[in-house]
N, CA, C and O atoms as a GROMACS GRO file, in nm:
protein
  596
    1MET      N    1   5.225   2.628   3.438
    1MET     CA    2   5.065   2.658   3.441
    1MET      C    3   5.092   2.828   3.424
    1MET      O    4   5.198   2.891   3.427
    2ARG      N    5   4.984   2.865   3.410
    2ARG     CA    6   4.945   3.024   3.422
    2ARG      C    7   4.877   3.044   3.538
    2ARG      O    8   4.770   2.993   3.571
    3THR      N    9   4.934   3.109   3.588
    3THR     CA   10   4.919   3.165   3.696
    3THR      C   11   4.862   3.348   3.676
    3THR      O   12   4.882   3.413   3.573
    4ILE      N   13   4.805   3.390   3.779
    4ILE     CA   14   4.815   3.568   3.808
    4ILE      C   15   4.807   3.581   4.001
    4ILE      O   16   4.735   3.524   4.083
    5SER      N   17   4.885   3.652   4.013
    5SER     CA   18   4.891   3.693   4.150
    5SER      C   19   4.865   3.844   4.150
    5SER      O   20   4.869   3.925   4.057
    6GLY      N   21   4.834   3.862   4.301
    6GLY     CA   22   4.813   4.015   4.330
    6GLY      C   23   4.719   4.008   4.468
    6GLY      O   24   4.723   3.912   4.544
    7GLU      N   25   4.627   4.132   4.490
    7GLU     CA   26   4.596   4.189   4.606
    7GLU      C   27   4.413   4.169   4.561
    7GLU      O   28   4.414   4.112   4.452
    8CYS      N   29   4.309   4.187   4.592
    8CYS     CA   30   4.207   4.162   4.593
    8CYS      C   31   4.126   4.346   4.600
    8CYS      O   32   4.096   4.403   4.705
    9PRO      N   33   4.107   4.398   4.471
    9PRO     CA   34   4.100   4.535   4.477
    9PRO      C   35   3.989   4.553   4.611
    9PRO      O   36   4.026   4.665   4.647
   10ASN      N   37   3.900   4.524   4.688
   10ASN     CA   38   3.818   4.542   4.772
   10ASN      C   39   3.914   4.518   4.914
   10ASN      O   40   3.899   4.604   5.001
   11CYS      N   41   3.997   4.422   4.938
   11CYS     CA   42   3.993   4.404   5.097
   11CYS      C   43   4.154   4.393   5.093
   11CYS      O   44   4.207   4.364   5.200
   12ASP      N   45   4.242   4.413   4.976
   12ASP     CA   46   4.380   4.397   5.002
   12ASP      C   47   4.434   4.225   5.028
   12ASP      O   48   4.550   4.210   5.064
   13GLU      N   49   4.387   4.160   5.018
   13GLU     CA   50   4.371   4.032   5.042
   13GLU      C   51   4.425   3.949   4.945
   13GLU      O   52   4.353   3.902   4.856
   14PRO      N   53   4.592   3.918   4.956
   14PRO     CA   54   4.646   3.850   4.818
   14PRO      C   55   4.595   3.737   4.795
   14PRO      O   56   4.541   3.676   4.887
   15PHE      N   57   4.603   3.674   4.638
   15PHE     CA   58   4.522   3.573   4.610
   15PHE      C   59   4.630   3.530   4.502
   15PHE      O   60   4.717   3.610   4.469
   16THR      N   61   4.624   3.415   4.452
   16THR     CA   62   4.683   3.365   4.341
   16THR      C   63   4.564   3.261   4.264
   16THR      O   64   4.497   3.171   4.316
   17LEU      N   65   4.566   3.305   4.130
   17LEU     CA   66   4.432   3.228   4.041
   17LEU      C   67   4.551   3.138   3.929
   17LEU      O   68   4.651   3.177   3.869
   18LYS      N   69   4.504   3.043   3.936
   18LYS     CA   70   4.537   2.926   3.849
   18LYS      C   71   4.462   2.901   3.734
   18LYS      O   72   4.343   2.874   3.750
   19TYR      N   73   4.522   2.904   3.594
   19TYR     CA   74   4.372   2.873   3.483
   19TYR      C   75   4.495   2.810   3.365
   19TYR      O   76   4.616   2.790   3.364
   20LYS      N   77   4.395   2.796   3.285
   20LYS     CA   78   4.440   2.701   3.130
   20LYS      C   79   4.417   2.787   2.995
   20LYS      O   80   4.486   2.804   2.894
   21SER      N   81   4.301   2.830   3.033
   21SER     CA   82   4.223   2.918   2.900
   21SER      C   83   4.289   3.019   2.834
   21SER      O   84   4.405   3.034   2.873
   22LYS      N   85   4.264   3.071   2.773
   22LYS     CA   86   4.302   3.227   2.703
   22LYS      C   87   4.217   3.337   2.750
   22LYS      O   88   4.264   3.443   2.792
   23LEU      N   89   4.072   3.308   2.741
   23LEU     CA   90   3.991   3.431   2.770
   23LEU      C   91   3.959   3.381   2.897
   23LEU      O   92   3.964   3.263   2.931
   24LEU      N   93   3.924   3.485   2.969
   24LEU     CA   94   3.875   3.451   3.098
   24LEU      C   95   3.746   3.552   3.149
   24LEU      O   96   3.746   3.662   3.205
   25PRO      N   97   3.633   3.457   3.099
   25PRO     CA   98   3.491   3.531   3.091
   25PRO      C   99   3.471   3.597   3.253
   25PRO      O  100   3.413   3.701   3.284
   26HIS      N  101   3.546   3.488   3.351
   26HIS     CA  102   3.507   3.516   3.475
   26HIS      C  103   3.613   3.455   3.572
   26HIS      O  104   3.617   3.335   3.598
   27ILE      N  105   3.697   3.546   3.621
   27ILE     CA  106   3.836   3.469   3.684
   27ILE      C  107   3.825   3.353   3.827
   27ILE      O  108   3.866   3.239   3.850
   28GLY      N  109   3.735   3.470   3.909
   28GLY     CA  110   3.735   3.394   4.077
   28GLY      C  111   3.672   3.457   4.130
   28GLY      O  112   3.599   3.533   4.066
   29SER      N  113   3.668   3.458   4.241
   29SER     CA  114   3.641   3.517   4.364
   29SER      C  115   3.713   3.535   4.468
   29SER      O  116   3.807   3.456   4.468
   30CYS      N  117   3.711   3.634   4.599
   30CYS     CA  118   3.785   3.653   4.688
   30CYS      C  119   3.782   3.555   4.794
   30CYS      O  120   3.671   3.510   4.820
   31ASN      N  121   3.864   3.520   4.850
   31ASN     CA  122   3.856   3.412   4.976
   31ASN      C  123   3.786   3.533   5.125
   31ASN      O  124   3.685   3.522   5.195
   32GLN      N  125   3.879   3.622   5.122
   32GLN     CA  126   3.799   3.712   5.255
   32GLN      C  127   3.694   3.741   5.224
   32GLN      O  128   3.594   3.678   5.260
   33CYS      N  129   3.693   3.860   5.140
   33CYS     CA  130   3.560   3.924   5.127
   33CYS      C  131   3.440   3.898   4.983
   33CYS      O  132   3.346   3.966   4.939
   34GLY      N  133   3.499   3.772   4.944
   34GLY     CA  134   3.379   3.710   4.863
   34GLY      C  135   3.346   3.836   4.690
   34GLY      O  136   3.274   3.794   4.600
   35ALA      N  137   3.392   3.933   4.684
   35ALA     CA  138   3.399   3.985   4.593
   35ALA      C  139   3.453   3.884   4.432
   35ALA      O  140   3.561   3.828   4.416
   36ASN      N  141   3.355   3.889   4.351
   36ASN     CA  142   3.359   3.827   4.227
   36ASN      C  143   3.443   3.869   4.123
   36ASN      O  144   3.410   3.985   4.100
   37TRP      N  145   3.539   3.835   4.042
   37TRP     CA  146   3.597   3.913   3.976
   37TRP      C  147   3.561   3.879   3.861
   37TRP      O  148   3.525   3.762   3.855
   38SER      N  149   3.554   3.971   3.712
   38SER     CA  150   3.525   3.963   3.584
   38SER      C  151   3.683   3.991   3.509
   38SER      O  152   3.781   4.054   3.549
   39SER      N  153   3.662   3.923   3.396
   39SER     CA  154   3.782   3.970   3.304
   39SER      C  155   3.765   4.074   3.258
   39SER      O  156   3.653   4.093   3.210
   40LYS      N  157   3.865   4.187   3.253
   40LYS     CA  158   3.829   4.314   3.195
   40LYS      C  159   3.890   4.319   3.040
   40LYS      O  160   3.883   4.407   2.954
   41GLY      N  161   3.952   4.190   3.041
   41GLY     CA  162   4.062   4.186   2.892
   41GLY      C  163   4.133   4.053   2.875
   41GLY      O  164   4.111   3.958   2.950
   42THR      N  165   4.226   4.050   2.768
   42THR     CA  166   4.283   3.924   2.750
   42THR      C  167   4.426   3.913   2.812
   42THR      O  168   4.522   3.975   2.766
   43PRO      N  169   4.431   3.836   2.911
   43PRO     CA  170   4.571   3.878   2.979
   43PRO      C  171   4.684   3.931   2.865
   43PRO      O  172   4.695   3.896   2.747
   44LEU      N  173   4.750   4.012   2.929
   44LEU     CA  174   4.894   4.057   2.887
   44LEU      C  175   4.836   4.154   2.782
   44LEU      O  176   4.914   4.248   2.767
   45GLU      N  177   4.722   4.164   2.701
   45GLU     CA  178   4.672   4.304   2.638
   45GLU      C  179   4.640   4.412   2.718
   45GLU      O  180   4.693   4.523   2.726
   46SER      N  181   4.550   4.365   2.776
   46SER     CA  182   4.518   4.462   2.905
   46SER      C  183   4.511   4.375   3.054
   46SER      O  184   4.516   4.252   3.043
   47CYS      N  185   4.502   4.426   3.172
   47CYS     CA  186   4.519   4.348   3.289
   47CYS      C  187   4.369   4.283   3.266
   47CYS      O  188   4.292   4.320   3.177
   48SER      N  189   4.342   4.180   3.362
   48SER     CA  190   4.224   4.110   3.349
   48SER      C  191   4.156   4.189   3.488
   48SER      O  192   4.035   4.196   3.509
   49PHE      N  193   4.253   4.240   3.568
   49PHE     CA  194   4.154   4.310   3.706
   49PHE      C  195   4.147   4.447   3.703
   49PHE      O  196   4.051   4.489   3.769
   50CYS      N  197   4.230   4.552   3.637
   50CYS     CA  198   4.201   4.677   3.642
   50CYS      C  199   4.190   4.738   3.476
   50CYS      O  200   4.145   4.849   3.448
   51GLY      N  201   4.236   4.648   3.389
   51GLY     CA  202   4.191   4.675   3.267
   51GLY      C  203   4.296   4.781   3.197
   51GLY      O  204   4.277   4.831   3.087
   52CYS      N  205   4.439   4.812   3.299
   52CYS     CA  206   4.553   4.879   3.256
   52CYS      C  207   4.621   4.797   3.110
   52CYS      O  208   4.597   4.679   3.085
   53ARG      N  209   4.704   4.881   3.028
   53ARG     CA  210   4.726   4.847   2.902
   53ARG      C  211   4.896   4.847   2.941
   53ARG      O  212   4.976   4.817   2.852
   54TYR      N  213   4.926   4.869   3.026
   54TYR     CA  214   5.106   4.863   3.030
   54TYR      C  215   5.162   4.784   3.129
   54TYR      O  216   5.114   4.817   3.238
   55PHE      N  217   5.234   4.705   3.138
   55PHE     CA  218   5.301   4.595   3.150
   55PHE      C  219   5.472   4.638   3.177
   55PHE      O  220   5.527   4.739   3.134
   56TYR      N  221   5.539   4.522   3.265
   56TYR     CA  222   5.672   4.544   3.247
   56TYR      C  223   5.724   4.396   3.261
   56TYR      O  224   5.672   4.315   3.338
   57ARG      N  225   5.822   4.371   3.187
   57ARG     CA  226   5.861   4.208   3.237
   57ARG      C  227   5.999   4.233   3.343
   57ARG      O  228   6.077   4.327   3.361
   58GLN      N  229   5.983   4.104   3.398
   58GLN     CA  230   6.059   4.117   3.534
   58GLN      C  231   6.123   3.925   3.538
   58GLN      O  232   6.071   3.835   3.472
   59LYS      N  233   6.224   3.910   3.619
   59LYS     CA  234   6.277   3.744   3.626
   59LYS      C  235   6.164   3.737   3.709
   59LYS      O  236   6.130   3.841   3.766
   60ASP      N  237   6.095   3.626   3.727
   60ASP     CA  238   6.046   3.536   3.856
   60ASP      C  239   6.124   3.485   3.943
   60ASP      O  240   6.107   3.370   3.983
   61PHE      N  241   6.216   3.557   3.982
   61PHE     CA  242   6.319   3.508   4.098
   61PHE      C  243   6.329   3.584   4.221
   61PHE      O  244   6.336   3.706   4.238
   62ASN      N  245   6.328   3.478   4.311
   62ASN     CA  246   6.323   3.522   4.464
   62ASN      C  247   6.458   3.635   4.481
   62ASN      O  248   6.569   3.599   4.442
   63HIS      N  249   6.440   3.760   4.536
   63HIS     CA  250   6.562   3.811   4.511
   63HIS      C  251   6.610   3.799   4.657
   63HIS      O  252   6.728   3.827   4.679
   64LEU      N  253   6.541   3.767   4.746
   64LEU     CA  254   6.630   3.714   4.874
   64LEU      C  255   6.716   3.607   4.858
   64LEU      O  256   6.827   3.609   4.912
   65LEU      N  257   6.671   3.494   4.775
   65LEU     CA  258   6.775   3.383   4.759
   65LEU      C  259   6.878   3.461   4.708
   65LEU      O  260   6.981   3.478   4.773
   66GLY      N  261   6.861   3.511   4.597
   66GLY     CA  262   6.978   3.540   4.516
   66GLY      C  263   7.069   3.629   4.613
   66GLY      O  264   7.187   3.599   4.628
   67CYS      N  265   7.024   3.715   4.665
   67CYS     CA  266   7.128   3.794   4.788
   67CYS      C  267   7.157   3.701   4.873
   67CYS      O  268   7.273   3.695   4.914
   68GLY      N  269   7.081   3.628   4.910
   68GLY     CA  270   7.184   3.514   5.018
   68GLY      C  271   7.247   3.430   4.998
   68GLY      O  272   7.312   3.373   5.086
   69ILE      N  273   7.245   3.392   4.857
   69ILE     CA  274   7.342   3.324   4.817
   69ILE      C  275   7.470   3.385   4.804
   69ILE      O  276   7.561   3.313   4.846
   70VAL      N  277   7.522   3.542   4.741
   70VAL     CA  278   7.613   3.595   4.752
   70VAL      C  279   7.650   3.612   4.891
   70VAL      O  280   7.768   3.580   4.908
   71ILE      N  281   7.590   3.651   4.997
   71ILE     CA  282   7.616   3.671   5.115
   71ILE      C  283   7.681   3.563   5.189
   71ILE      O  284   7.774   3.584   5.267
   72LEU      N  285   7.634   3.456   5.166
   72LEU     CA  286   7.700   3.305   5.174
   72LEU      C  287   7.802   3.319   5.141
   72LEU      O  288   7.894   3.308   5.222
   73GLY      N  289   7.815   3.336   5.063
   73GLY     CA  290   7.966   3.318   4.928
   73GLY      C  291   8.027   3.426   4.993
   73GLY      O  292   8.139   3.391   5.032
   74GLY      N  293   8.001   3.546   5.022
   74GLY     CA  294   8.103   3.650   5.083
   74GLY      C  295   8.133   3.605   5.237
   74GLY      O  296   8.254   3.600   5.256
   75PHE      N  297   8.102   3.591   5.282
   75PHE     CA  298   8.067   3.564   5.442
   75PHE      C  299   8.117   3.470   5.528
   75PHE      O  300   8.219   3.478   5.597
   76ILE      N  301   8.022   3.362   5.516
   76ILE     CA  302   7.995   3.235   5.583
   76ILE      C  303   8.097   3.103   5.535
   76ILE      O  304   8.129   3.010   5.610
   77VAL      N  305   8.150   3.124   5.352
   77VAL     CA  306   8.260   3.026   5.342
   77VAL      C  307   8.398   3.066   5.391
   77VAL      O  308   8.473   2.999   5.462
   78PRO      N  309   8.422   3.206   5.330
   78PRO     CA  310   8.567   3.236   5.395
   78PRO      C  311   8.562   3.194   5.569
   78PRO      O  312   8.631   3.105   5.618
   79ALA      N  313   8.522   3.228   5.600
   79ALA     CA  314   8.484   3.246   5.772
   79ALA      C  315   8.548   3.105   5.798
   79ALA      O  316   8.662   3.076   5.832
   80ILE      N  317   8.430   3.020   5.770
   80ILE     CA  318   8.478   2.838   5.747
   80ILE      C  319   8.600   2.779   5.731
   80ILE      O  320   8.673   2.721   5.812
   81ILE      N  321   8.616   2.809   5.586
   81ILE     CA  322   8.754   2.760   5.521
   81ILE      C  323   8.851   2.866   5.596
   81ILE      O  324   8.956   2.806   5.620
   82GLY      N  325   8.858   3.000   5.642
   82GLY     CA  326   8.961   3.083   5.676
   82GLY      C  327   9.004   3.010   5.847
   82GLY      O  328   9.123   3.001   5.880
   83TYR      N  329   8.919   2.974   5.918
   83TYR     CA  330   8.907   2.867   6.053
   83TYR      C  331   8.960   2.751   6.037
   83TYR      O  332   9.010   2.712   6.143
   84VAL      N  333   8.974   2.652   5.923
   84VAL     CA  334   8.994   2.540   5.880
   84VAL      C  335   9.167   2.547   5.865
   84VAL      O  336   9.252   2.495   5.937
   85ILE      N  337   9.185   2.640   5.734
   85ILE     CA  338   9.335   2.639   5.683
   85ILE      C  339   9.382   2.777   5.756
   85ILE      O  340   9.500   2.781   5.789
   86GLY      N  341   9.320   2.864   5.777
   86GLY     CA  342   9.441   2.988   5.900
   86GLY      C  343   9.378   3.094   5.793
   86GLY      O  344   9.320   3.077   5.685
   87TYR      N  345   9.414   3.210   5.866
   87TYR     CA  346   9.340   3.346   5.819
   87TYR      C  347   9.439   3.398   5.699
   87TYR      O  348   9.416   3.497   5.630
   88ARG      N  349   9.562   3.306   5.684
   88ARG     CA  350   9.653   3.360   5.617
   88ARG      C  351   9.599   3.386   5.457
   88ARG      O  352   9.623   3.498   5.413
   89TYR      N  353   9.552   3.323   5.397
   89TYR     CA  354   9.490   3.340   5.291
   89TYR      C  355   9.323   3.388   5.276
   89TYR      O  356   9.242   3.363   5.188
   90PHE      N  357   9.311   3.473   5.413
   90PHE     CA  358   9.168   3.483   5.422
   90PHE      C  359   9.078   3.572   5.284
   90PHE      O  360   8.962   3.552   5.250
   91LEU      N  361   9.174   3.669   5.228
   91LEU     CA  362   9.126   3.793   5.098
   91LEU      C  363   9.105   3.722   5.017
   91LEU      O  364   8.998   3.729   4.956
   92ILE      N  365   9.219   3.611   4.980
   92ILE     CA  366   9.177   3.524   4.832
   92ILE      C  367   9.109   3.438   4.885
   92ILE      O  368   9.019   3.443   4.801
   93ILE      N  369   9.068   3.347   4.967
   93ILE     CA  370   8.955   3.284   4.953
   93ILE      C  371   8.853   3.362   4.975
   93ILE      O  372   8.749   3.303   4.944
   94THR      N  373   8.829   3.490   5.022
   94THR     CA  374   8.704   3.539   4.984
   94THR      C  375   8.694   3.583   4.892
   94THR      O  376   8.579   3.628   4.883
   95ILE      N  377   8.762   3.603   4.786
   95ILE     CA  378   8.732   3.640   4.659
   95ILE      C  379   8.694   3.545   4.593
   95ILE      O  380   8.586   3.557   4.535
   96CYS      N  381   8.765   3.428   4.582
   96CYS     CA  382   8.721   3.340   4.561
   96CYS      C  383   8.592   3.242   4.543
   96CYS      O  384   8.546   3.185   4.444
   97SER      N  385   8.552   3.248   4.675
   97SER     CA  386   8.444   3.207   4.701
   97SER      C  387   8.333   3.320   4.668
   97SER      O  388   8.248   3.269   4.595
   98LEU      N  389   8.315   3.410   4.686
   98LEU     CA  390   8.248   3.516   4.631
   98LEU      C  391   8.220   3.494   4.502
   98LEU      O  392   8.106   3.492   4.455
   99SER      N  393   8.354   3.472   4.422
   99SER     CA  394   8.341   3.476   4.287
   99SER      C  395   8.220   3.359   4.216
   99SER      O  396   8.119   3.363   4.146
  100VAL      N  397   8.293   3.275   4.275
  100VAL     CA  398   8.199   3.108   4.249
  100VAL      C  399   8.011   3.114   4.329
  100VAL      O  400   7.908   3.062   4.285
  101PHE      N  401   8.027   3.172   4.416
  101PHE     CA  402   7.848   3.209   4.472
  101PHE      C  403   7.827   3.308   4.365
  101PHE      O  404   7.706   3.330   4.365
  102THR      N  405   7.864   3.353   4.307
  102THR     CA  406   7.790   3.489   4.202
  102THR      C  407   7.793   3.454   4.077
  102THR      O  408   7.724   3.514   3.995
  103ALA      N  409   7.889   3.330   4.035
  103ALA     CA  410   7.875   3.294   3.916
  103ALA      C  411   7.728   3.165   3.924
  103ALA      O  412   7.661   3.151   3.822
  104PHE      N  413   7.702   3.105   4.016
  104PHE     CA  414   7.608   3.061   4.021
  104PHE      C  415   7.496   3.122   4.064
  104PHE      O  416   7.408   3.037   4.057
  105ASP      N  417   7.455   3.217   4.102
  105ASP     CA  418   7.395   3.316   4.117
  105ASP      C  419   7.349   3.328   3.991
  105ASP      O  420   7.260   3.249   3.960
  106ILE      N  421   7.384   3.399   3.916
  106ILE     CA  422   7.389   3.432   3.744
  106ILE      C  423   7.348   3.320   3.676
  106ILE      O  424   7.256   3.319   3.594
  107LEU      N  425   7.418   3.221   3.709
  107LEU     CA  426   7.348   3.090   3.599
  107LEU      C  427   7.172   3.075   3.670
  107LEU      O  428   7.070   3.076   3.601
  108LEU      N  429   7.178   3.066   3.788
  108LEU     CA  430   7.044   3.037   3.853
  108LEU      C  431   6.962   3.191   3.808
  108LEU      O  432   6.841   3.177   3.826
  109TYR      N  433   6.982   3.270   3.777
  109TYR     CA  434   6.899   3.376   3.723
  109TYR      C  435   6.891   3.389   3.590
  109TYR      O  436   6.816   3.477   3.546
  110ARG      N  437   6.961   3.310   3.505
  110ARG     CA  438   6.964   3.296   3.345
  110ARG      C  439   6.836   3.215   3.353
  110ARG      O  440   6.737   3.263   3.297
  111HIS      N  441   6.827   3.117   3.406
  111HIS     CA  442   6.788   3.006   3.412
  111HIS      C  443   6.589   3.032   3.436
  111HIS      O  444   6.494   2.960   3.402
  112VAL      N  445   6.592   3.128   3.487
  112VAL     CA  446   6.430   3.151   3.565
  112VAL      C  447   6.357   3.224   3.429
  112VAL      O  448   6.414   3.274   3.333
  113ALA      N  449   6.241   3.216   3.450
  113ALA     CA  450   6.163   3.258   3.336
  113ALA      C  451   6.110   3.402   3.370
  113ALA      O  452   6.100   3.429   3.490
  114ASP      N  453   6.073   3.507   3.270
  114ASP     CA  454   6.031   3.605   3.324
  114ASP      C  455   5.825   3.619   3.336
  114ASP      O  456   5.739   3.568   3.265
  115MET      N  457   5.818   3.687   3.427
  115MET     CA  458   5.711   3.742   3.454
  115MET      C  459   5.662   3.881   3.377
  115MET      O  460   5.739   3.961   3.323
  116ALA      N  461   5.515   3.894   3.383
  116ALA     CA  462   5.466   4.067   3.342
  116ALA      C  463   5.397   4.105   3.480
  116ALA      O  464   5.331   4.026   3.548
  117ILE      N  465   5.414   4.192   3.501
  117ILE     CA  466   5.314   4.258   3.604
  117ILE      C  467   5.297   4.410   3.535
  117ILE      O  468   5.370   4.484   3.468
  118CYS      N  469   5.164   4.416   3.589
  118CYS     CA  470   5.067   4.538   3.586
  118CYS      C  471   5.126   4.668   3.652
  118CYS      O  472   5.144   4.687   3.772
  119TYR      N  473   5.153   4.754   3.547
  119TYR     CA  474   5.184   4.897   3.626
  119TYR      C  475   5.091   4.955   3.744
  119TYR      O  476   5.113   5.004   3.855
  120ASP      N  477   4.985   4.927   3.672
  120ASP     CA  478   4.876   4.967   3.794
  120ASP      C  479   4.821   4.937   3.904
  120ASP      O  480   4.808   5.016   3.998
  121CYS      N  481   4.772   4.780   3.900
  121CYS     CA  482   4.728   4.744   4.033
  121CYS      C  483   4.836   4.611   4.058
  121CYS      O  484   4.796   4.518   4.127
  122ARG      N  485   4.957   4.608   4.004
  122ARG     CA  486   5.084   4.536   4.047
  122ARG      C  487   5.037   4.401   4.025
  122ARG      O  488   5.090   4.324   4.106
  123CYS      N  489   4.947   4.338   3.937
  123CYS     CA  490   4.944   4.182   3.941
  123CYS      C  491   5.056   4.122   3.851
  123CYS      O  492   5.099   4.180   3.752
  124GLU      N  493   5.100   4.001   3.894
  124GLU     CA  494   5.200   3.966   3.878
  124GLU      C  495   5.125   3.839   3.750
  124GLU      O  496   5.030   3.774   3.794
  125PHE      N  497   5.164   3.815   3.624
  125PHE     CA  498   5.126   3.708   3.519
  125PHE      C  499   5.252   3.620   3.480
  125PHE      O  500   5.352   3.634   3.410
  126ARG      N  501   5.198   3.523   3.557
  126ARG     CA  502   5.318   3.406   3.569
  126ARG      C  503   5.270   3.301   3.429
  126ARG      O  504   5.154   3.270   3.405
  127GLY      N  505   5.416   3.249   3.333
  127GLY     CA  506   5.347   3.118   3.270
  127GLY      C  507   5.278   3.154   3.136
  127GLY      O  508   5.244   3.079   3.044
  128PHE      N  509   5.262   3.310   3.150
  128PHE     CA  510   5.260   3.334   2.999
  128PHE      C  511   5.345   3.377   2.875
  128PHE      O  512   5.454   3.433   2.886
  129ASP      N  513   5.293   3.350   2.769
  129ASP     CA  514   5.382   3.430   2.665
  129ASP      C  515   5.429   3.540   2.639
  129ASP      O  516   5.398   3.569   2.523
  130ILE      N  517   5.501   3.633   2.695
  130ILE     CA  518   5.538   3.773   2.684
  130ILE      C  519   5.591   3.836   2.598
  130ILE      O  520   5.709   3.825   2.565
  131PRO      N  521   5.479   3.938   2.534
  131PRO     CA  522   5.518   3.964   2.393
  131PRO      C  523   5.666   4.108   2.397
  131PRO      O  524   5.700   4.192   2.481
  132PRO      N  525   5.714   4.071   2.262
  132PRO     CA  526   5.847   4.173   2.322
  132PRO      C  527   5.820   4.316   2.334
  132PRO      O  528   5.904   4.399   2.371
  133LYS      N  529   5.663   4.351   2.290
  133LYS     CA  530   5.655   4.471   2.316
  133LYS      C  531   5.695   4.534   2.468
  133LYS      O  532   5.742   4.647   2.484
  134ILE      N  533   5.666   4.440   2.576
  134ILE     CA  534   5.655   4.411   2.699
  134ILE      C  535   5.789   4.431   2.758
  134ILE      O  536   5.840   4.328   2.801
  135GLU      N  537   5.860   4.542   2.769
  135GLU     CA  538   6.000   4.556   2.802
  135GLU      C  539   5.982   4.542   2.979
  135GLU      O  540   5.883   4.522   3.050
  136GLN      N  541   6.158   4.569   3.015
  136GLN     CA  542   6.169   4.615   3.138
  136GLN      C  543   6.109   4.744   3.220
  136GLN      O  544   6.076   4.851   3.169
  137PHE      N  545   6.102   4.711   3.351
  137PHE     CA  546   6.080   4.825   3.450
  137PHE      C  547   6.097   4.976   3.362
  137PHE      O  548   6.208   4.972   3.308
  138GLU      N  549   6.033   5.093   3.332
  138GLU     CA  550   6.058   5.202   3.327
  138GLU      C  551   5.999   5.339   3.460
  138GLU      O  552   5.880   5.368   3.477
  139HIS      N  553   6.095   5.390   3.522
  139HIS     CA  554   6.057   5.465   3.619
  139HIS      C  555   5.948   5.603   3.583
  139HIS      O  556   5.871   5.669   3.653
  140PHE      N  557   5.973   5.606   3.486
  140PHE     CA  558   5.915   5.739   3.432
  140PHE      C  559   5.778   5.706   3.397
  140PHE      O  560   5.687   5.783   3.428
  141LEU      N  561   5.757   5.595   3.333
  141LEU     CA  562   5.586   5.543   3.304
  141LEU      C  563   5.565   5.476   3.469
  141LEU      O  564   5.451   5.505   3.505
  142ALA      N  565   5.623   5.413   3.555
  142ALA     CA  566   5.552   5.400   3.675
  142ALA      C  567   5.504   5.514   3.744
  142ALA      O  568   5.390   5.514   3.790
  143GLU      N  569   5.592   5.628   3.756
  143GLU     CA  570   5.512   5.756   3.817
  143GLU      C  571   5.397   5.788   3.722
  143GLU      O  572   5.369   5.904   3.752
  144ARG      N  573   5.319   5.752   3.632
  144ARG     CA  574   5.168   5.798   3.627
  144ARG      C  575   5.112   5.710   3.677
  144ARG      O  576   4.990   5.720   3.669
  145PHE      N  577   5.162   5.592   3.746
  145PHE     CA  578   5.066   5.482   3.788
  145PHE      C  579   5.055   5.521   3.962
  145PHE      O  580   4.971   5.474   4.038
  146GLU      N  581   5.146   5.602   3.993
  146GLU     CA  582   5.164   5.598   4.161
  146GLU      C  583   5.034   5.624   4.235
  146GLU      O  584   4.942   5.700   4.204
  147LYS      N  585   5.044   5.561   4.320
  147LYS     CA  586   4.910   5.603   4.460
  147LYS      C  587   4.941   5.698   4.519
  147LYS      O  588   5.061   5.722   4.536
  148ASP      N  589   4.836   5.785   4.571
  148ASP     CA  590   4.839   5.866   4.740
  148ASP      C  591   4.835   5.756   4.833
  148ASP      O  592   4.742   5.678   4.814
  149ASN      N  593   4.932   5.724   4.950
  149ASN     CA  594   4.902   5.694   5.020
  149ASN      C  595   4.844   5.743   5.163
  149ASN      O  596   4.805   5.660   5.245
   0.00000   0.00000   0.00000
């Protein structure tokens, strides 16, 4: 399923739009303020909301889940096993369990698809075929799109 997620340009309300067609003459409207959105271009050639032509690719992976897996392996497992077996082998159990959970985290990460994100409005494009020209996040390019708060 192809989805576009982001924030409404008018009211900053988060949204997620699902669709099946390649061209988007009319995308949808905001549930909060009622603003109608029209497509400003073909997805991943230019952003459907702001018209920006610059995207970066990123794994569609929950970062908190990944950190949680490693933290679970590093603290909770050795504490439980150390309590049952004894703290004599605490360092070895910690290293082994951290290695196992890190390997699980890496396997999970590799099986997750990529998504494209617009540098300007930060809309997330999931389920699209991402062209090879869209590369990983570049800090130098992102500085061009920083907005004053």
